[in-house]
N, C-alpha and C positions, 0 to 999 in steps of 0.2 A: 504555525498552526492556528487558528484560535476556534472559540467555542461552537461554532455550526460547521467543524470540520473543515473549512477553508484550510488550503495550505497556501500561505503568505513567501514565495518566494524571496523577498528581499528579505524576511525574518531569518528563512533560513542561510541565508548569504554572512547576515550579521553573526547569527550564533556558531557559526564554525567556521568564519573567516575563509568564505570560498567566493571565486567567482558566478557569474550569472550561469556559467554552463551547466554542472553541476546539478542545481534544481532543474533546470530545464529537461536534461537529459534523462533525469528520474522520473518526473513528472512522464513523459514521455513513454517511460519504458512500464509505471504502473499505467496508466494509461490503456498500452496494448495488452497488459493480464486485468482491462477492468476493472481496476480497483480505486482507481480516481476518474472522475470528469471534469473536463473543461468547458466553461461556457464562458463565450465572448464576451471580455469585458466586464466578468464579474469576477473571473480567477477559477483555481482546481479547485475542487472538493473533492474527500473521499467517500464514496460510495459508499453507502448501508449496506448492510449485509444480512440478507434475507432470511428466513427458515428455510429455505428452499437452499440456498449457499450452503448452509452448515449441512445441511441432510446430504449434500451431492459429495460435499468433502469431507466427513465424518469417515466413510469407509477408508479412504487413501490416507486420513490422518492415523486412523485404528492401525491399519496394515504397515504405515511406516513405523509404530511406535512397535510392535509386535516384532518387526526385521531389526531394530535397535536392542530391545533387549535377550534378541536370542546371541547376537554377538557380543554382548557385555557376558551373557551369561556363560 
C-alpha cells in the first residue's frame, strides 16, 4: 500500500511470497464489503471512513464488546 491508500498487487505478492490470485480475491471480497474501490487503469484504493460510517458501526462494536466481556467474566 502506498501513502495514498492504494493497494498494490505486486507489492503484496512480493511481501508475502504469493501468486496473483490471493490479492485479487481479497480485493474482490473487500470491494463487496465496500472497504476498497477499484478505478480502471488506476488501481485499488482503500475507501475513506466517514463520520457516518463510524456512527453506523459504533453500536455494533459496543454490543460485541459487551458480549465478549460477559463471556470472559
